[in-house]
C-alpha positions in Angstrom: 0.0 0.0 0.0 1.3 3.5 -1.0 0.5 6.6 1.0 1.8 10.0 0.2 2.4 11.6 3.6 4.0 14.9 2.5 5.1 16.7 -0.7 8.3 14.7 -0.8 7.6 11.5 1.1 5.8 8.2 0.3 5.1 5.5 2.8 5.1 2.0 1.4 3.6 -0.6 3.7 5.0 -3.9 2.4 4.9 -7.5 3.6 7.9 -8.5 5.6 9.2 -11.2 7.9 8.5 -9.3 11.1 7.1 -9.9 14.6 3.5 -9.7 15.9 1.4 -7.7 16.0 2.7 -6.6 12.6 2.9 -8.3 9.2 4.4 -5.4 7.3 7.4 -3.0 7.5 7.2 0.6 6.3 9.6 1.6 3.6 9.8 5.3 2.9 10.6 6.8 -0.5 11.8 10.4 -0.4 12.0 12.4 -3.6 13.7 15.6 -4.6 13.5 16.9 -8.1 14.4 13.8 -10.1 16.2 11.8 -7.5 14.9 9.5 -4.7 16.2 7.5 -1.8 14.5 4.6 0.1 14.6 4.1 3.9 14.4 0.5 5.3 13.6 -1.8 2.4 12.3 -4.7 4.6 10.1 -6.3 1.9 10.8 -9.8 0.5 8.4 -10.1 -2.5 9.1 -9.3 -6.1 5.7 -7.6 -6.2 6.8 -5.1 -3.6 9.8 -4.2 -5.8 7.5 -3.8 -8.8 5.4 -1.4 -6.8 8.5 0.7 -6.0 9.6 0.7 -9.7 6.2 1.7 -10.8 6.2 4.7 -8.3 9.7 5.7 -9.5 8.7 5.6 -13.2 5.4 7.4 -12.5 7.3 10.3 -11.0 10.3 10.1 -13.4 12.6 9.5 -10.5 16.1 7.9 -10.3 16.7 5.9 -7.1 20.2 6.9 -5.8 20.6 5.4 -2.4 19.4 3.2 0.5 19.3 4.5 4.0 18.9 2.1 6.9 17.7 2.8 10.5 19.2 -0.6 11.5 19.9 -4.1 10.2 17.2 -6.3 11.6 15.9 -8.7 8.9 12.5 -7.0 8.6 14.2 -3.7 7.6 16.8 -4.9 5.1 15.6 -8.0 3.3 14.6 -6.0 0.2 18.2 -4.9 -0.3 19.0 -7.9 -2.4 16.0 -7.4 -4.7 16.8 -3.7 -5.1 20.4 -4.4 -6.0 19.3 -6.8 -8.7 17.4 -3.9 -10.3 19.8 -1.1 -9.3 23.2 -2.7 -8.8 25.2 0.4 -7.9 23.1 1.7 -5.0 25.1 2.7 -1.9 23.8 1.7 1.5 24.1 4.2 4.3 23.9 3.3 8.0 25.7 3.7 11.4 29.0 1.8 11.6 27.8 -0.2 14.5 25.3 -2.0 12.2 27.5 -2.6 9.2 28.8 -6.0 10.4 25.4 -7.4 9.8 25.6 -6.8 6.0 27.6 -8.5 3.3 31.1 -6.9 3.0 30.8 -6.9 -0.8 28.0 -4.2 -0.6 28.7 -0.6 -1.2 28.4 0.5 2.4 28.7 4.1 3.6 28.8 5.2 7.3 26.7 8.0 8.8 27.5 9.6 12.1 25.2 11.4 14.6 24.1 14.8 13.3 25.7 14.1 9.9 23.6 15.6 7.0 22.7 13.5 4.0 21.8 15.6 1.0 19.4 14.7 -1.9 19.5 17.6 -4.2 17.8 20.4 -2.3 16.6 18.2 0.5 18.6 17.4 3.7 18.2 14.5 6.1 20.0 14.6 9.4 21.1 11.3 10.9 20.2 11.1 14.6 22.0 8.3 16.6 19.2 6.6 18.5 20.5 3.4 20.0 18.4 1.3 22.4 16.4 -1.1 20.1 19.7 -1.9 18.5 23.3 -0.7 19.1 23.6 1.3 15.9 20.1 2.5 15.3 19.7 5.7 13.4 16.7 8.0 12.9 16.5 10.5 10.1 15.2 14.0 10.5 13.7 15.8 7.5 13.7 19.4 8.9 12.0 20.9 5.8 8.9 18.8 6.5 9.5 18.3 10.3 9.3 14.5 9.9 11.5 12.0 11.8 11.9 8.5 10.3 12.3 6.5 13.5 12.6 2.9 12.5 11.9 0.7 15.5 12.2 3.5 18.1 8.4 4.0 18.2 5.2 2.6 16.8 1.7 4.2 17.0 -0.2 1.3 18.6 2.4 -0.7 20.4 5.6 -0.3 22.5 9.1 -0.8 21.1 10.9 -4.0 22.0 14.1 -3.4 23.8 15.8 -6.7 24.7 19.1 -8.4 25.0 21.6 -8.8 23.5 21.3 -5.6 21.4 18.8 -3.6 23.5 19.8 -1.2 26.2 17.1 0.5 28.2 19.1 3.6 29.3 20.3 4.1 25.7 16.6 3.9 24.6 15.5 6.5 27.1 18.3 8.8 26.1 17.4 8.4 22.4 13.8 9.3 23.1 15.1 12.5 24.7 17.0 13.3 21.5 13.9 12.9 19.4 11.9 15.0 21.8 14.3 17.9 21.2 13.3 18.0 17.5 10.6 20.2 16.1 8.2 17.6 14.8 5.0 17.3 12.9 5.1 13.6 12.2 6.9 10.5 13.3 7.3 8.0 10.4 7.7 4.6 12.2 9.0 1.4 10.9 5.7 -0.4 11.5 2.0 0.7 11.6 0.5 4.1 11.0 2.1 7.5 10.8 2.2 9.2 14.2 0.8 12.8 14.2 0.9 13.5 18.0 4.7 13.2 17.9 5.8 14.7 21.2 2.9 13.0 23.1 4.0 9.6 21.7 7.6 10.1 22.7 6.5 11.1 26.2 4.2 8.1 26.4 6.9 5.7 25.2 9.3 7.0 27.9 6.7 6.8 30.6 5.9 3.2 29.6 9.5 2.1 30.0 9.8 3.9 33.4 6.6 2.3 34.6 8.0 -1.1 33.7 11.1 -0.3 35.8 8.9 0.8 38.7 6.8 -2.4 38.4 9.9 -4.5 38.9 11.0 -2.5 41.9 7.6 -2.7 43.5 7.5 -6.5 42.9 10.8 -6.8 44.7 9.8 -4.6 47.7 8.4 -7.5 49.7 10.9 -10.3 48.8 13.4 -11.4 46.3 12.1 -13.0 43.1 13.4 -15.4 40.5 13.6 -14.4 36.8 10.7 -16.7 36.0 8.5 -15.2 38.8 9.3 -11.7 37.5 8.5 -12.7 34.0 5.0 -14.0 35.0 4.4 -10.7 37.0 5.6 -8.2 34.4 4.4 -10.0 31.3 1.4 -12.2 32.3 -0.5 -14.5 30.0 2.1 -14.5 27.3 1.8 -16.8 24.3 4.7 -19.3 24.1 6.0 -17.7 20.9 6.5 -14.3 22.6 7.9 -15.6 25.8 11.6 -15.6 24.7 11.3 -12.0 23.5 9.7 -11.0 26.8 12.5 -12.7 28.8 15.1 -10.8 26.9 13.2 -7.5 27.4 13.0 -8.3 31.2 16.7 -9.0 31.4 17.4 -5.6 29.7 15.2 -3.8 32.3 17.0 -5.7 35.2 20.4 -4.8 33.8 19.5 -1.1 34.0 18.3 -1.4 37.6 21.5 -3.3 38.5 23.6 -0.6 36.8 21.6 2.1 38.7 22.4 0.4 42.0 18.7 -0.3 42.6 18.7 -4.1 42.3 21.2 -6.9 43.0 21.2 -10.5 42.0 22.5 -13.6 43.9 21.6 -17.3 43.9 19.4 -16.9 40.8 17.2 -14.4 42.5 16.8 -10.6 42.3 16.3 -8.3 45.3 15.9 -4.6 45.9 18.8 -2.8 47.4 17.6 -1.1 50.6 17.6 2.7 50.6 17.8 2.8 46.8 
């Protein structure tokens, strides 16, 4: 499905190998004059590529580059299909993500606050780790749109779990996004987010509430990892349990790093006077 969300941006909701509750990943095509770039080609079907080619031809555009927020499978799988059609496309991402890609690809690194130019349009790379170690968001100041990958989603919370996820990094990254002047958040999954600042604040509060939930659970007595999992994430389907466990461990690591929780003999306990 194609949706034009601004004068220069198209949202392409395409089938991907992603996690529930989603079945699609959003790719974004950004145009300027006769050039275009694509953010996060997570699709895997030829018909998705055909849709992109049709859009390019309709607008008389030349695709010049691929920008990645991060390298999870559901954000990069379409690279191979794109390169068959456009073999010289460079791929831009943060250096902490490039080890996930084939070394034969034409990879370019982007740093925090580095500006990527597409004719008269400028996208600023914002280093937003937390979901993954090298996650980037992209800020299109002219339209006040941030392309936030898996930092945020309109109708769900972002997964932050081990080994790549870091809760403190995620909270810091939300603060970076909150400092931008925003009209829209273009997320990697689901609908476009119009209440940008409210969504960022809600996402931060949700993560802080999870941390408080663990602390409150440990106030009365120590608890095992399994016990905490059942309390913090009750009634999980077996398929989601491994992801919830990795998320819980990331939360606990932050509390341990903050000197709030300690672990011994396979149990977690609250540090008094913390």
